[in-house]
N, CA, C and O atoms as CSV, one atom per row, in Angstrom:
chain,resi,resn,atom,element,x,y,z
A,1,MET,N,N,-27.640,24.935,14.255
A,1,MET,CA,C,-28.533,26.038,14.533
A,1,MET,C,C,-27.706,27.198,15.089
A,1,MET,O,O,-27.028,27.028,16.102
A,2,PRO,N,N,-27.744,28.374,14.451
A,2,PRO,CA,C,-26.971,29.510,14.935
A,2,PRO,C,C,-27.540,30.052,16.245
A,2,PRO,O,O,-28.750,30.015,16.465
A,3,CYS,N,N,-26.671,30.547,17.099
A,3,CYS,CA,C,-27.079,31.107,18.383
A,3,CYS,C,C,-26.919,32.617,18.353
A,3,CYS,O,O,-25.994,33.147,17.737
A,4,GLU,N,N,-27.831,33.298,19.025
A,4,GLU,CA,C,-27.718,34.734,19.205
A,4,GLU,C,C,-26.963,34.975,20.510
A,4,GLU,O,O,-27.351,34.465,21.561
A,5,ILE,N,N,-25.900,35.742,20.438
A,5,ILE,CA,C,-25.111,36.063,21.622
A,5,ILE,C,C,-25.532,37.437,22.117
A,5,ILE,O,O,-25.661,38.379,21.335
A,6,ILE,N,N,-25.746,37.543,23.434
A,6,ILE,CA,C,-26.050,38.828,24.043
A,6,ILE,C,C,-25.104,39.039,25.216
A,6,ILE,O,O,-24.554,38.087,25.769
A,7,PHE,N,N,-24.925,40.292,25.581
A,7,PHE,CA,C,-24.051,40.667,26.679
A,7,PHE,C,C,-24.904,41.270,27.780
A,7,PHE,O,O,-25.743,42.135,27.530
A,8,VAL,N,N,-24.678,40.798,29.014
A,8,VAL,CA,C,-25.522,41.159,30.142
A,8,VAL,C,C,-24.674,41.807,31.223
A,8,VAL,O,O,-23.632,41.277,31.607
A,9,LYS,N,N,-25.127,42.956,31.713
A,9,LYS,CA,C,-24.530,43.594,32.880
A,9,LYS,C,C,-25.471,43.372,34.043
A,9,LYS,O,O,-26.683,43.533,33.903
A,10,SER,N,N,-24.934,43.005,35.180
A,10,SER,CA,C,-25.750,42.803,36.373
A,10,SER,C,C,-25.035,43.438,37.558
A,10,SER,O,O,-23.951,43.010,37.956
A,11,GLU,N,N,-25.665,44.464,38.108
A,11,GLU,CA,C,-25.059,45.161,39.238
A,11,GLU,C,C,-25.448,44.546,40.580
A,11,GLU,O,O,-24.745,44.731,41.573
A,12,ASN,N,N,-26.571,43.810,40.615
A,12,ASN,CA,C,-27.027,43.299,41.911
A,12,ASN,C,C,-27.273,41.792,41.935
A,12,ASN,O,O,-27.780,41.272,42.929
A,13,GLN,N,N,-26.923,41.082,40.860
A,13,GLN,CA,C,-27.076,39.627,40.840
A,13,GLN,C,C,-25.738,38.990,40.503
A,13,GLN,O,O,-24.991,39.495,39.665
A,14,ASP,N,N,-25.446,37.888,41.156
A,14,ASP,CA,C,-24.258,37.117,40.833
A,14,ASP,C,C,-24.705,35.957,39.953
A,14,ASP,O,O,-25.085,34.901,40.459
A,15,LEU,N,N,-24.659,36.150,38.644
A,15,LEU,CA,C,-25.082,35.117,37.706
A,15,LEU,C,C,-24.010,34.044,37.598
A,15,LEU,O,O,-22.822,34.332,37.738
A,16,GLN,N,N,-24.425,32.820,37.350
A,16,GLN,CA,C,-23.495,31.695,37.319
A,16,GLN,C,C,-23.278,31.209,35.882
A,16,GLN,O,O,-24.232,30.967,35.143
A,17,VAL,N,N,-22.013,31.073,35.507
A,17,VAL,CA,C,-21.679,30.541,34.192
A,17,VAL,C,C,-22.214,29.113,34.109
A,17,VAL,O,O,-22.015,28.316,35.026
A,18,GLY,N,N,-22.891,28.793,33.010
A,18,GLY,CA,C,-23.488,27.477,32.813
A,18,GLY,C,C,-24.955,27.404,33.212
A,18,GLY,O,O,-25.634,26.428,32.893
A,19,SER,N,N,-25.453,28.427,33.908
A,19,SER,CA,C,-26.853,28.427,34.347
A,19,SER,C,C,-27.748,29.101,33.313
A,19,SER,O,O,-27.305,29.953,32.542
A,20,THR,N,N,-29.024,28.698,33.317
A,20,THR,CA,C,-30.025,29.268,32.433
A,20,THR,C,C,-30.965,30.138,33.260
A,20,THR,O,O,-31.325,29.786,34.384
A,21,TYR,N,N,-31.359,31.278,32.695
A,21,TYR,CA,C,-32.209,32.249,33.379
A,21,TYR,C,C,-33.384,32.632,32.496
A,21,TYR,O,O,-33.293,32.597,31.269
A,22,SER,N,N,-34.492,32.999,33.138
A,22,SER,CA,C,-35.655,33.516,32.425
A,22,SER,C,C,-35.466,35.006,32.181
A,22,SER,O,O,-34.904,35.712,33.019
A,23,VAL,N,N,-35.934,35.481,31.036
A,23,VAL,CA,C,-35.900,36.907,30.715
A,23,VAL,C,C,-37.344,37.394,30.678
A,23,VAL,O,O,-38.170,36.875,29.927
A,24,LEU,N,N,-37.635,38.403,31.504
A,24,LEU,CA,C,-38.982,38.957,31.604
A,24,LEU,C,C,-38.968,40.421,31.201
A,24,LEU,O,O,-37.968,41.118,31.374
A,25,SER,N,N,-40.094,40.879,30.660
A,25,SER,CA,C,-40.221,42.272,30.249
A,25,SER,C,C,-40.271,43.185,31.468
A,25,SER,O,O,-40.423,42.726,32.600
A,26,GLU,N,N,-40.141,44.479,31.217
A,26,GLU,CA,C,-40.419,45.457,32.262
A,26,GLU,C,C,-41.865,45.241,32.695
A,26,GLU,O,O,-42.721,44.999,31.844
A,27,PRO,N,N,-42.161,45.320,33.979
A,27,PRO,CA,C,-43.539,45.090,34.411
A,27,PRO,C,C,-44.448,46.251,34.010
A,27,PRO,O,O,-44.014,47.398,33.910
A,28,TYR,N,N,-45.705,45.924,33.785
A,28,TYR,CA,C,-46.669,47.001,33.580
A,28,TYR,C,C,-47.828,46.820,34.548
A,28,TYR,O,O,-48.213,45.702,34.893
A,29,TYR,N,N,-48.364,47.939,34.970
A,29,TYR,CA,C,-49.387,47.999,36.002
A,29,TYR,C,C,-50.754,47.676,35.409
A,29,TYR,O,O,-51.111,48.171,34.340
A,30,VAL,N,N,-51.513,46.843,36.111
A,30,VAL,CA,C,-52.879,46.522,35.701
A,30,VAL,C,C,-53.807,46.622,36.911
A,30,VAL,O,O,-53.391,46.418,38.051
A,31,ASN,N,N,-55.053,46.935,36.641
A,31,ASN,CA,C,-56.053,46.897,37.714
A,31,ASN,C,C,-57.325,46.279,37.172
A,31,ASN,O,O,-57.648,46.409,35.992
A,32,GLU,N,N,-58.029,45.614,38.045
A,32,GLU,CA,C,-59.286,44.952,37.699
A,32,GLU,C,C,-60.412,45.805,38.259
A,32,GLU,O,O,-60.585,45.910,39.474
A,33,GLU,N,N,-61.166,46.405,37.371
A,33,GLU,CA,C,-62.224,47.318,37.794
A,33,GLU,C,C,-63.338,46.624,38.566
A,33,GLU,O,O,-63.932,47.219,39.466
A,34,LYS,N,N,-63.622,45.384,38.227
A,34,LYS,CA,C,-64.730,44.674,38.879
A,34,LYS,C,C,-64.426,44.297,40.325
A,34,LYS,O,O,-65.348,44.167,41.129
A,35,SER,N,N,-63.144,44.117,40.674
A,35,SER,CA,C,-62.814,43.654,42.022
A,35,SER,C,C,-61.887,44.589,42.788
A,35,SER,O,O,-61.552,44.302,43.938
A,36,ASP,N,N,-61.467,45.687,42.194
A,36,ASP,CA,C,-60.531,46.635,42.815
A,36,ASP,C,C,-59.147,46.033,43.066
A,36,ASP,O,O,-58.387,46.562,43.877
A,37,ARG,N,N,-58.816,44.953,42.395
A,37,ARG,CA,C,-57.491,44.341,42.551
A,37,ARG,C,C,-56.520,44.997,41.585
A,37,ARG,O,O,-56.883,45.359,40.466
A,38,THR,N,N,-55.275,45.146,42.034
A,38,THR,CA,C,-54.234,45.730,41.193
A,38,THR,C,C,-52.999,44.852,41.250
A,38,THR,O,O,-52.863,44.016,42.143
A,39,GLY,N,N,-52.104,45.042,40.301
A,39,GLY,CA,C,-50.866,44.282,40.311
A,39,GLY,C,C,-50.006,44.628,39.105
A,39,GLY,O,O,-50.284,45.572,38.366
A,40,TYR,N,N,-48.974,43.850,38.931
A,40,TYR,CA,C,-48.054,44.040,37.823
A,40,TYR,C,C,-47.995,42.770,36.987
A,40,TYR,O,O,-48.094,41.662,37.516
A,41,VAL,N,N,-47.836,42.937,35.695
A,41,VAL,CA,C,-47.726,41.820,34.771
A,41,VAL,C,C,-46.334,41.839,34.160
A,41,VAL,O,O,-45.860,42.873,33.690
A,42,TYR,N,N,-45.691,40.686,34.174
A,42,TYR,CA,C,-44.395,40.513,33.529
A,42,TYR,C,C,-44.600,39.537,32.376
A,42,TYR,O,O,-45.196,38.476,32.563
A,43,LYS,N,N,-44.120,39.877,31.203
A,43,LYS,CA,C,-44.241,38.982,30.054
A,43,LYS,C,C,-42.956,38.179,29.922
A,43,LYS,O,O,-41.864,38.747,29.938
A,44,LEU,N,N,-43.081,36.852,29.792
A,44,LEU,CA,C,-41.920,35.987,29.606
A,44,LEU,C,C,-41.407,36.180,28.181
A,44,LEU,O,O,-42.108,35.885,27.213
A,45,MET,N,N,-40.182,36.675,28.065
A,45,MET,CA,C,-39.607,36.975,26.759
A,45,MET,C,C,-38.791,35.809,26.212
A,45,MET,O,O,-38.733,35.603,25.000
A,46,GLY,N,N,-38.156,35.041,27.108
A,46,GLY,CA,C,-37.346,33.917,26.666
A,46,GLY,C,C,-36.431,33.431,27.771
A,46,GLY,O,O,-36.647,33.710,28.951
A,47,GLU,N,N,-35.400,32.695,27.365
A,47,GLU,CA,C,-34.410,32.162,28.302
A,47,GLU,C,C,-33.020,32.392,27.737
A,47,GLU,O,O,-32.804,32.329,26.526
A,48,ILE,N,N,-32.084,32.660,28.633
A,48,ILE,CA,C,-30.683,32.806,28.226
A,48,ILE,C,C,-29.812,31.873,29.050
A,48,ILE,O,O,-30.160,31.524,30.179
A,49,LYS,N,N,-28.693,31.475,28.492
A,49,LYS,CA,C,-27.712,30.650,29.203
A,49,LYS,C,C,-26.411,31.434,29.257
A,49,LYS,O,O,-25.915,31.902,28.232
A,50,ILE,N,N,-25.865,31.572,30.455
A,50,ILE,CA,C,-24.595,32.275,30.646
A,50,ILE,C,C,-23.472,31.336,30.216
A,50,ILE,O,O,-23.354,30.227,30.739
A,51,ILE,N,N,-22.647,31.775,29.266
A,51,ILE,CA,C,-21.560,30.915,28.778
A,51,ILE,C,C,-20.177,31.437,29.153
A,51,ILE,O,O,-19.179,30.748,28.941
A,52,GLY,N,N,-20.106,32.653,29.711
A,52,GLY,CA,C,-18.810,33.187,30.113
A,52,GLY,C,C,-18.950,34.553,30.742
A,52,GLY,O,O,-20.041,35.118,30.816
A,53,ILE,N,N,-17.818,35.074,31.195
A,53,ILE,CA,C,-17.789,36.408,31.780
A,53,ILE,C,C,-16.454,37.053,31.422
A,53,ILE,O,O,-15.409,36.402,31.458
A,54,LYS,N,N,-16.498,38.326,31.079
A,54,LYS,CA,C,-15.282,39.060,30.754
A,54,LYS,C,C,-15.467,40.507,31.177
A,54,LYS,O,O,-16.431,41.162,30.779
A,55,ASP,N,N,-14.541,40.999,31.983
A,55,ASP,CA,C,-14.549,42.389,32.454
A,55,ASP,C,C,-15.884,42.793,33.072
A,55,ASP,O,O,-16.358,43.907,32.849
A,56,GLY,N,N,-16.490,41.900,33.843
A,56,GLY,CA,C,-17.736,42.205,34.535
A,56,GLY,C,C,-18.979,42.107,33.668
A,56,GLY,O,O,-20.076,42.419,34.131
A,57,THR,N,N,-18.831,41.683,32.424
A,57,THR,CA,C,-19.965,41.514,31.522
A,57,THR,C,C,-20.165,40.028,31.260
A,57,THR,O,O,-19.228,39.314,30.903
A,58,TYR,N,N,-21.402,39.574,31.443
A,58,TYR,CA,C,-21.725,38.168,31.200
A,58,TYR,C,C,-21.994,37.958,29.714
A,58,TYR,O,O,-22.704,38.744,29.088
A,59,ILE,N,N,-21.428,36.901,29.160
A,59,ILE,CA,C,-21.648,36.523,27.772
A,59,ILE,C,C,-22.690,35.417,27.789
A,59,ILE,O,O,-22.530,34.413,28.483
A,60,SER,N,N,-23.757,35.605,27.023
A,60,SER,CA,C,-24.900,34.692,27.073
A,60,SER,C,C,-25.362,34.339,25.668
A,60,SER,O,O,-25.096,35.050,24.700
A,61,ILE,N,N,-26.061,33.219,25.595
A,61,ILE,CA,C,-26.745,32.869,24.349
A,61,ILE,C,C,-28.239,32.795,24.649
A,61,ILE,O,O,-28.649,32.442,25.754
A,62,ILE,N,N,-29.035,33.132,23.653
A,62,ILE,CA,C,-30.482,33.002,23.789
A,62,ILE,C,C,-30.831,31.557,23.476
A,62,ILE,O,O,-30.675,31.095,22.346
A,63,SER,N,N,-31.305,30.849,24.496
A,63,SER,CA,C,-31.631,29.440,24.287
A,63,SER,C,C,-33.078,29.247,23.862
A,63,SER,O,O,-33.391,28.293,23.150
A,64,LYS,N,N,-33.965,30.142,24.289
A,64,LYS,CA,C,-35.378,30.126,23.868
A,64,LYS,C,C,-35.852,31.565,23.774
A,64,LYS,O,O,-35.498,32.405,24.602
A,65,SER,N,N,-36.654,31.837,22.761
A,65,SER,CA,C,-37.210,33.177,22.594
A,65,SER,C,C,-38.694,33.065,22.278
A,65,SER,O,O,-39.090,32.425,21.303
A,66,TYR,N,N,-39.511,33.700,23.120
A,66,TYR,CA,C,-40.957,33.711,22.920
A,66,TYR,C,C,-41.414,35.056,22.358
A,66,TYR,O,O,-42.448,35.142,21.696
A,67,ASN,N,N,-40.639,36.094,22.624
A,67,ASN,CA,C,-40.872,37.452,22.162
A,67,ASN,C,C,-39.504,38.084,21.929
A,67,ASN,O,O,-38.480,37.456,22.198
A,68,THR,N,N,-39.476,39.307,21.438
A,68,THR,CA,C,-38.207,39.993,21.212
A,68,THR,C,C,-37.586,40.380,22.548
A,68,THR,O,O,-38.201,41.093,23.341
A,69,ILE,N,N,-36.377,39.913,22.793
A,69,ILE,CA,C,-35.644,40.270,24.001
A,69,ILE,C,C,-34.970,41.609,23.746
A,69,ILE,O,O,-34.287,41.784,22.737
A,70,ALA,N,N,-35.165,42.562,24.669
A,70,ALA,CA,C,-34.690,43.924,24.450
A,70,ALA,C,C,-33.881,44.433,25.644
A,70,ALA,O,O,-33.972,43.909,26.754
A,71,ARG,N,N,-33.103,45.454,25.381
A,71,ARG,CA,C,-32.353,46.126,26.444
A,71,ARG,C,C,-33.339,46.568,27.525
A,71,ARG,O,O,-34.396,47.120,27.217
A,72,GLY,N,N,-32.996,46.328,28.779
A,72,GLY,CA,C,-33.869,46.711,29.890
A,72,GLY,C,C,-34.743,45.584,30.401
A,72,GLY,O,O,-35.334,45.706,31.475
A,73,ASP,N,N,-34.842,44.477,29.652
A,73,ASP,CA,C,-35.589,43.332,30.164
A,73,ASP,C,C,-34.870,42.801,31.400
A,73,ASP,O,O,-33.683,43.064,31.593
A,74,ARG,N,N,-35.577,42.066,32.221
A,74,ARG,CA,C,-35.047,41.622,33.513
A,74,ARG,C,C,-34.727,40.132,33.500
A,74,ARG,O,O,-35.379,39.346,32.813
A,75,ILE,N,N,-33.711,39.762,34.275
A,75,ILE,CA,C,-33.274,38.370,34.354
A,75,ILE,C,C,-33.641,37.826,35.733
A,75,ILE,O,O,-33.366,38.450,36.758
A,76,TYR,N,N,-34.272,36.639,35.735
A,76,TYR,CA,C,-34.705,35.982,36.959
A,76,TYR,C,C,-34.262,34.527,36.926
A,76,TYR,O,O,-33.962,33.999,35.855
A,77,PRO,N,N,-34.216,33.868,38.085
A,77,PRO,CA,C,-33.952,32.424,38.067
A,77,PRO,C,C,-34.959,31.743,37.137
A,77,PRO,O,O,-36.088,32.206,36.973
A,78,LEU,N,N,-34.529,30.649,36.542
A,78,LEU,CA,C,-35.353,29.949,35.557
A,78,LEU,C,C,-36.715,29.591,36.135
A,78,LEU,O,O,-36.811,28.963,37.189
A,79,MET,N,N,-37.763,29.997,35.431
A,79,MET,CA,C,-39.123,29.730,35.874
A,79,MET,C,C,-39.669,28.506,35.169
A,79,MET,O,O,-39.442,28.332,33.971
A,80,PRO,N,N,-40.386,27.655,35.887
A,80,PRO,CA,C,-40.972,26.480,35.249
A,80,PRO,C,C,-42.060,26.895,34.274
A,80,PRO,O,O,-42.761,27.882,34.495
A,81,VAL,N,N,-42.195,26.147,33.207
A,81,VAL,CA,C,-43.248,26.394,32.233
A,81,VAL,C,C,-44.443,25.531,32.593
A,81,VAL,O,O,-44.315,24.320,32.768
A,82,ILE,N,N,-45.596,26.155,32.702
A,82,ILE,CA,C,-46.829,25.442,33.028
A,82,ILE,C,C,-47.470,25.007,31.721
A,82,ILE,O,O,-47.689,25.828,30.830
A,83,SER,N,N,-47.770,23.721,31.604
A,83,SER,CA,C,-48.261,23.198,30.338
A,83,SER,C,C,-49.705,23.593,30.038
A,83,SER,O,O,-50.079,23.687,28.869
A,84,GLY,N,N,-50.512,23.824,31.047
A,84,GLY,CA,C,-51.896,24.201,30.802
A,84,GLY,C,C,-52.605,24.579,32.089
A,84,GLY,O,O,-52.219,24.151,33.177
A,85,LEU,N,N,-53.616,25.365,31.956
A,85,LEU,CA,C,-54.417,25.766,33.116
A,85,LEU,C,C,-55.636,24.882,33.211
A,85,LEU,O,O,-56.180,24.444,32.197
A,86,ARG,N,N,-56.066,24.621,34.433
A,86,ARG,CA,C,-57.242,23.780,34.650
A,86,ARG,C,C,-58.295,24.558,35.384
A,86,ARG,O,O,-59.370,24.028,35.666
C-alpha cells in the first residue's frame, strides 16, 4: 500500500519521531439559537505518523485519512476514536 508523505513545520510543539498524531481542521464557530450556547467545531481529518526530521521539518506519512488533509490543518496528540454514541 503506497503512503502519502507530508512535511510538517511546528513552531510551538516538539513532535516525536515514531509517534502518531491526529490532524484536525481549522475550527469554525457555531452557536445554538435555542440555548444561547456557542463554541468551536474541529473536524477530524486523519492521522499522521512522524517518521523523521530534517532541518527543522518533520517528515510524516498519512496513516489514516477521513477527509482531505490540507495546509493549515492542526496537529494534536492522538485522539481516541469513539465507536458509537449512546
